C-alpha positions, 0 to 999 in steps of 0.5 A: 509485467511493468506495463501491467503495474501501470494499467488503468484498471485497479484490479489488473495493477494490483494483480501485477503488483502481487506478481512483482512482489513474488517474482521481481527484483528489489527495484521492481518490488519498490515500484510495485509497492509505490503503485499499490499505495498509489492505487488506494484512493481509486480502489473499492473497499475489496481492493483496498483490503487486498492492497492492505493484505499484500503490504502486510505480507510483504512488509519487510520489503515495503516498510521503508516506503510505507513509513515515508508515505506516513511521514509525508501524510502526517505533515497535513493538517488534522482534518486532512489527516482524519480524511486521508484514507491512505494514511489510515490504511498505511498506519493499520498496515504498520500496526498489523505487521508489528503484531499490535492488536487492532481496534474494532 
């Protein structure tokens, strides 16, 4: 499964991460979470939605890494933050996981 997490195909690595989230130990789950977040820039809109839903579903395991990535990306300038698709998705995951209503 570890090799599949690092597959060049976005869909394969997402499916491997999903399997890891359901069956792996804590260390491998962290690797899967990092890999999911790392795949966001290369993912098409549907895969981004799948990644977002996985992170929401497994938020308890993913919270620390998600918040770390948000803090890291918030150090960018305002223009970079506005253009950062990963930051937008991770902030949405946090809002969804906390039960906040989403703006449509």
